C-alpha positions in Angstrom: -23.6 -16.1 -2.9 -24.1 -13.6 -0.1 -24.3 -15.1 3.4 -27.3 -13.5 5.2 -26.5 -14.8 8.7 -26.8 -12.1 11.3 -24.1 -13.3 13.6 -20.6 -11.6 13.7 -17.8 -13.7 12.2 -15.1 -13.0 14.7 -15.0 -13.9 18.3 -15.5 -11.6 21.2 -11.9 -12.0 22.1 -10.9 -10.9 18.6 -13.1 -7.8 19.0 -11.4 -6.9 22.3 -8.0 -7.4 20.8 -8.9 -5.2 17.8 -10.0 -2.5 20.2 -6.8 -2.8 22.1 -4.7 -2.6 18.9 -6.5 0.6 17.9 -5.8 2.1 21.4 -2.1 1.0 21.3 -1.6 2.5 17.8 -3.1 5.8 19.0 -0.9 5.8 22.1 2.2 5.1 20.0 1.6 8.2 17.8 0.5 10.3 20.7 3.8 9.6 22.5 5.6 10.8 19.3 3.4 13.9 18.9 2.0 12.7 15.5 -1.4 14.3 14.9 -4.4 12.1 14.2 -6.5 13.4 11.2 -9.8 12.3 9.6 -10.1 12.9 5.8 -13.1 12.2 3.6 -14.0 8.7 2.5 -15.7 10.1 -0.6 -13.9 12.3 -3.1 -14.5 13.9 -6.5 -11.1 12.6 -7.7 -9.5 9.2 -7.4 -6.3 7.3 -7.9 -4.9 6.5 -11.4 -3.2 3.2 -10.5 -3.7 0.8 -13.5 -4.0 -2.2 -11.2 -6.4 -1.1 -8.4 -10.2 -0.9 -9.0 -12.3 1.7 -7.1 -15.8 1.7 -5.9 -18.1 4.6 -6.8 -21.2 6.4 -5.4 -23.4 9.0 -6.9 -24.3 12.3 -5.2 -27.5 14.1 -6.2 -28.2 17.3 -4.3 -27.7 21.1 -4.4 -24.1 20.8 -5.4 -24.9 18.6 -8.4 -28.6 18.3 -9.2 -27.8 16.2 -12.2 -25.6 13.8 -10.3 -21.9 13.7 -9.4 -19.7 10.5 -9.4 -17.8 10.2 -6.1 -15.0 7.7 -5.5 -14.7 5.7 -2.3 -11.1 6.2 -1.3 -8.6 3.3 -1.7 -6.2 5.2 0.6 -6.3 8.5 2.4 -3.0 9.4 0.8 -4.1 12.2 -1.5 -6.1 14.1 1.1 -3.4 13.6 3.7 -0.8 15.1 1.4 -3.0 18.1 0.8 -2.9 18.6 4.6 0.8 18.2 4.7 1.2 20.9 2.0 -1.1 23.1 4.1 1.3 22.8 7.1 -0.2 20.1 9.2 3.1 18.6 10.3 3.5 14.9 11.0 0.1 13.1 10.7 -1.6 9.7 10.8 -5.0 8.3 10.1 -6.7 5.1 11.2 -9.8 4.3 9.2 -11.7 2.5 6.5 -10.8 2.3 2.8 -12.4 0.5 -0.1 -11.1 -1.5 -3.1 -13.2 -3.3 -5.7 -11.3 -6.5 -5.7 -11.9 -10.2 -5.2 -12.7 -11.3 -1.7 -10.5 -14.0 -0.2 -8.6 -15.1 2.9 -6.6 -11.9 3.0 -8.9 -9.5 1.2 -12.1 -7.7 2.0 -13.4 -4.8 -0.1 -13.8 -2.7 3.0 -10.8 -2.8 5.3 -8.9 -0.8 7.9 -5.8 1.1 7.0 -3.2 2.9 9.1 -1.4 5.6 7.1 1.1 8.1 8.4 3.6 10.7 7.2 6.8 11.8 9.0 8.4 15.1 8.0 12.2 14.9 7.6 12.3 11.1 7.4 13.5 9.0 4.4 12.2 5.5 3.7 14.9 3.9 5.8 14.0 6.0 8.9 10.4 5.1 8.3 11.2 1.4 8.2 12.9 1.8 11.6 9.7 3.5 13.0 7.5 0.7 11.6 9.8 -1.8 13.4 9.2 0.2 16.7 5.5 0.1 16.0 5.5 -3.7 15.5 7.4 -4.1 18.8 5.0 -1.8 20.7 1.6 -2.9 19.4 2.2 -6.5 18.2 4.9 -7.7 20.6 7.2 -8.7 17.8 11.0 -9.2 18.4 13.0 -6.3 16.9 16.0 -8.6 16.3 14.0 -10.8 13.9 13.1 -7.9 11.6 15.2 -7.7 8.4 15.7 -5.4 5.4 16.3 -7.0 2.0 16.9 -5.1 -1.2 15.0 -6.0 -4.3 18.4 -6.9 -5.9 19.4 -9.1 -3.0 16.0 -10.9 -3.0 16.3 -11.8 -6.7 19.9 -12.9 -6.4 19.3 -15.2 -3.5 16.0 -16.8 -4.8 16.5 -16.7 -8.6 20.2 -16.0 -9.1 19.7 -13.0 -11.4 20.0 -9.2 -11.3 16.5 -7.9 -11.9 17.8 -4.6 -13.2 20.0 -6.0 -15.9 18.5 -9.4 -16.7 17.5 -9.8 -20.4 13.9 -9.9 -21.4 14.4 -13.5 -22.5 15.7 -14.5 -19.0 12.7 -12.9 -17.4 10.3 -14.5 -19.8 11.8 -17.9 -19.2 11.7 -17.6 -15.4 8.1 -16.3 -15.4 7.1 -19.2 -17.6 8.9 -21.6 -15.3 7.4 -20.3 -12.0 4.1 -18.6 -13.0 3.3 -20.6 -16.1 2.9 -17.4 -18.0 5.2 -14.9 -19.6 6.8 -16.6 -22.6 5.4 -13.9 -24.9 5.1 -11.0 -22.4 7.2 -8.0 -23.4 6.7 -5.7 -20.5 9.6 -6.1 -18.0 7.6 -4.8 -15.0 4.9 -7.3 -15.6 7.4 -10.1 -15.7 9.2 -8.8 -12.6 5.9 -8.5 -10.7 5.0 -12.1 -11.6 8.3 -13.3 -10.2 7.9 -11.2 -7.1 4.4 -12.7 -6.6 5.3 -16.3 -7.2 8.8 -16.5 -5.9 10.0 -13.5 -3.9 7.0 -12.7 -1.7 6.5 -16.3 -0.4 10.2 -16.3 0.7 9.9 -13.2 2.8 9.1 -12.7 6.5 9.2 -16.4 7.3 11.5 -16.0 10.4 10.3 -12.5 11.2 9.1 -9.3 9.4 11.0 -8.5 6.2 11.2 -5.1 4.4 11.8 -5.4 0.7 13.2 -2.1 -0.6 14.8 -0.4 -3.7 12.3 -1.5 -6.3 13.1 -0.7 -9.9 12.7 3.0 -10.7 10.0 2.1 -13.3 7.9 1.0 -10.3 8.2 4.2 -8.3 4.5 5.0 -8.1 4.5 8.0 -5.7 8.1 7.6 -4.6 11.3 9.5 -5.4 13.9 7.7 -7.5 17.7 7.5 -6.9 20.7 5.2 -7.6 21.7 2.3 -5.5 25.3 1.4 -4.6 25.6 -0.5 -7.9 24.4 2.4 -9.9 20.9 1.0 -10.7 18.0 3.4 -10.9 15.7 2.5 -8.0 12.6 3.8 -6.3 12.8 5.0 -2.7 10.0 2.7 -1.6 9.5 -0.5 0.4 7.0 -3.2 1.3 6.7 -5.1 4.5 6.0 -8.8 4.5 5.3 -11.3 7.3 5.1 -15.0 6.4 4.8 -14.1 2.7 1.9 -11.7 3.2 2.2 -8.0 2.4 1.3 -5.7 5.3 2.6 -2.3 4.3 3.8 -0.2 1.4 5.9 3.0 2.0 7.7 5.7 0.1 10.2 8.5 0.5 7.6 10.8 -1.0 7.8 12.5 -4.4 7.6 16.3 -3.9 7.9 17.3 -7.6 4.4 18.5 -8.6 5.0 18.5 -12.3 6.4 15.0 -12.2 3.4 13.9 -10.0 1.0 15.3 -12.6 2.8 13.5 -15.4 2.6 10.2 -13.6 -1.1 10.6 -12.7 -2.0 11.4 -16.3 0.2 8.6 -17.7 -1.3 6.1 -15.4 -4.8 7.2 -16.4 -3.9 6.6 -20.0 -2.5 3.2 -19.1 -6.0 2.4 -17.6 -7.6 3.3 -20.9 -5.2 1.2 -22.8 -6.0 -1.8 -20.6 -9.7 -1.2 -21.2 -10.4 -0.1 -17.6 -12.5 2.8 -16.4 -10.8 6.2 -16.4 -11.0 7.2 -12.7 -10.7 11.0 -13.0 -7.2 11.2 -11.4 -7.2 13.7 -8.5 -4.9 16.4 -9.9 -5.3 18.4 -6.7 -2.5 16.2 -5.4 -0.2 17.7 -8.0 -1.5 21.1 -7.1 -0.6 20.5 -3.5 2.9 19.3 -4.4 3.4 22.4 -6.5 2.4 24.6 -3.6 5.1 22.9 -1.5 5.0 19.4 0.0 7.7 19.2 2.7 10.3 16.4 2.5 8.7 13.4 4.2 8.2 9.6 4.1 4.8 7.9 4.3 3.4 4.4 4.7 0.1 2.6 4.5 -0.3 -0.5 6.7 -3.2 -3.0 6.7 -4.5 -3.2 10.2 -6.7 -6.2 9.7 -3.7 -8.2 8.3 -1.6 -7.1 11.3 -4.3 -8.3 13.6 -4.3 -11.6 11.7 -0.6 -11.9 12.5 -1.1 -11.1 16.2 -3.9 -13.7 16.6 -2.6 -16.3 14.2 -5.8 -16.0 12.1 -6.0 -17.7 8.7 -8.8 -15.7 7.3 -9.5 -11.9 7.5 -13.1 -12.6 8.5 -11.8 -13.9 11.8 -10.6 -10.5 12.8 -13.5 -8.3 11.7 -17.1 -8.4 12.9 -18.7 -8.5 9.5 -16.9 -9.1 6.2 -18.5 -8.3 2.9 -20.4 -11.6 2.9 -22.4 -10.5 6.0 -22.2 -6.7 5.7 
């Protein structure tokens, strides 16, 4: 039921700390000569991720008298990469994004995202810069921040190698910890269940933790490579604090043809799952084919970061109006 109360949900102190956080973030990037940009919230194309649902709006006007479906962006990533391909240099954006997902203590359909791209960085250099940001804007201790590989996390919590474990092993573990999976045949689904139920809750308890070198099958928009043991891995990472995901970053894929293939394949996966086809924005592939410079990029949830700073238990405590009072 929608709550119609007019009062804001967060305190005045939280509003002031939010404003200070925004100012500190902008000062951090200004000192590093990273350009702030502002890309559209509405787009004619969208993401193809099978597991993220988008919100839509309809435009009726001179450009489309019969109506045009527009997508509220789940991330400014595609538009920012078009700017990178056009020669923008290092850029960042601080603004609102939208996801059509269940509301909860850590989720609101409209939220604030910080996204940035650094030319000449790989994902390890970007993790180091995120560490510097956390120290500068959140006062966290740099010495408490750790990096843990996907392989290491599985070995220390479940005692298996996630890259070589048999399907039967993964099914049994998923059934044990998530109470689902005995008949599941997709390895990534099983691995994601184990990450959600076992790995993530163990991360970031003593300080922020970066989980990196995901299986290559989970590359999303990242490059792939081989780790020291010869496993095919994605050059991507996620940041966790007290078991909560705060950021997701990549050593970015620059192969336009491969990007086009992934977008179309993900779109077909959505259809197979019975989910709406979101008109994947193939202009991203066009931009990569025109020439995306080597770079690493990351998206960070600002509201969740503010929750960490203030010790808040619910996302509504750090924003003036959540969906219930919007």
